[in-house]
C-alpha positions in Angstrom: 66.2 25.8 -31.3 63.5 28.2 -31.9 59.9 28.1 -33.6 59.5 30.4 -36.4 56.2 31.3 -38.6 57.4 33.0 -42.0 54.5 35.0 -44.1 55.4 37.1 -47.1 53.5 38.6 -49.9 55.1 39.4 -53.2 54.0 42.2 -55.5 53.5 40.2 -58.7 54.7 42.8 -61.4 57.4 42.5 -64.1 59.6 40.1 -62.0 57.3 39.1 -59.1 56.5 35.4 -60.5 60.3 34.6 -60.4 60.5 36.3 -57.0 57.8 34.3 -55.7 59.4 31.0 -57.1 62.4 31.7 -55.3 61.1 32.6 -52.0 59.1 29.6 -51.8 61.7 27.5 -52.8 64.2 29.0 -50.3 61.3 28.7 -47.4 60.6 25.2 -48.2 64.3 24.2 -47.5 64.2 25.4 -44.2 60.5 25.1 -43.0 57.1 23.4 -43.8 54.8 24.8 -46.0 51.4 25.2 -44.5 49.2 27.3 -47.0 49.8 29.6 -49.7 52.7 32.0 -48.5 52.8 30.7 -44.8 55.6 28.4 -43.7 56.6 27.3 -40.1 58.9 25.1 -38.3 61.8 24.8 -35.8 65.0 26.1 -36.6 68.5 27.0 -34.9 69.8 30.4 -34.9 72.5 29.5 -37.6 69.6 28.2 -39.9 67.7 31.4 -39.3 70.6 33.5 -40.2 70.8 31.6 -43.5 67.3 31.7 -44.2 67.3 35.8 -43.7 70.2 35.9 -45.6 68.8 33.8 -48.8 65.6 35.8 -48.8 67.0 39.0 -48.6 68.6 38.0 -52.0 65.3 38.0 -53.4 63.0 40.0 -51.5 62.2 43.3 -52.9 61.1 46.6 -51.3 57.7 46.4 -52.9 57.4 42.9 -51.0 56.6 41.7 -47.5 58.2 39.2 -45.4 57.6 38.8 -42.0 58.9 36.3 -39.5 57.5 35.7 -36.2 59.9 34.2 -33.3 59.2 32.2 -30.4 61.2 29.9 -28.0 59.5 27.1 -28.5 56.4 25.3 -30.6 54.8 24.7 -26.9 54.4 28.5 -26.5 52.2 28.9 -29.4 48.6 28.1 -29.5 47.0 27.1 -32.9 43.7 27.6 -33.5 41.9 26.2 -36.9 38.6 27.8 -37.9 37.8 25.1 -40.5 38.0 21.3 -40.3 41.2 21.4 -42.1 43.8 18.6 -40.9 46.8 19.9 -38.7 49.5 19.3 -41.5 52.4 20.3 -39.4 51.4 17.9 -36.6 54.5 15.2 -36.3 52.1 12.6 -34.8 50.4 9.9 -37.4 
């Protein structure tokens, strides 16, 4: 398993809204939605390959999509600059 953060920026031109919807739905199948165009979560190697393959069906050259990978969530420190509750926490 690995921990990833996925961010994307879709150019909203002729078919941008459709691309944005499809990228959002695809990312949500594999990861937790954090805010706007940001997702994070744990995923295995096969899941990551599937996610990348599905995203490549929609992402165009004018769009941007970046995946940051880490061996584990524990290697990533998360700092909030506002009083927003951490929606990604698995603790109640």
